[in-house]
Every structure is written in C-alpha cells, then in structure tokens.
N, C-alpha and C positions, 0 to 999 in steps of 0.2 A: 509543587501544586500552588498555584496562587490562590488568595484568600477570594479572589473573585470567582474563579471556578469552583471553589467549596461551597459558597453560598448561591450559585447560579441555579441549583436544583431545589432549594429551599423554599418553603412557603413563605409568604410575606410576613405573615406572623413570627416566625422564628427570626429574620432579620430586624424586624422593627420593635418587637416586644420581648422575645425570649431572651436575645443575646444582650441588649441594655439592661435587663434586669438582673442577669448572672454577672454583668460587669458591676452594677451598683453593689450586689451583695459581695463581691470579691473585693472590690476596691472602695466600698463604703467608707471604712474608717479613713482611708488615705485622702479621699475626697474631702471629708467632713474636716480634717485637720488642715488642709490646704485652704479650704475656704475659712475656716476659724483664723488662721493666720493672716489671711489677706484682709479680712474684715477687722481684726484687731489693729494691722499696722493702719489701716485707713482711718480708724479711730483715733489713734495716736497721733498721726498726721494733721487730722482735724483739730484735736486737742492743742497740739503744738501751735497751729496757726491762729487759733482763737486767743491762746495765752499771749503769744507775741503781739497780735493785734491789740490786745487789752493793755499790755505794757506800753506800747507805742501812744495809745491814746490817753492814758495816764500822764505819760511823760510829758506829751505835748500841753495837756490841760495844766499841769503844774508849771512848765517852761513859760506858758503864755500868762499865767496869773502873777508870777514872781518877777517879770519883766526880763525874763531871758538869760539870766546869769546864774552862776553858780555862787 
C-alpha cells in the first residue's frame, strides 16, 4: 500500500494536524539537536569572519601608520 492510498480516506485534520504533531513528538529531540548544531555552526562561522575582518583591519592600520615595512 502506498502512503497516498492510506491517507486518501483520512479527514484533513489527520493529514495536516495530527501527523505533524506526532512527528514533532517522536522526532522533536532530533530536530532540536540538528537545529542547534546548524545555528551553532552559523554562529561560529560569523564569529570567524568578524575576527578575520578585525585582524585585517588592524594590520592595515598598523602597516599604513608605520610606513608599510616590518
């Protein structure tokens, strides 16, 4: 039996309310951990970009004020 055939005779609220709620209850921890990982990774990437940009800015300021040589 295909999934489409199983859901064909069901009311709309089963397909659009009950099934997603059951999925969230069953897979909620997995979904939360994946979202947490993705958000943490994006935060670390953003922090890396800010730190590298700050380093480049400081190095350019120092190089321009000292005449450009070590």
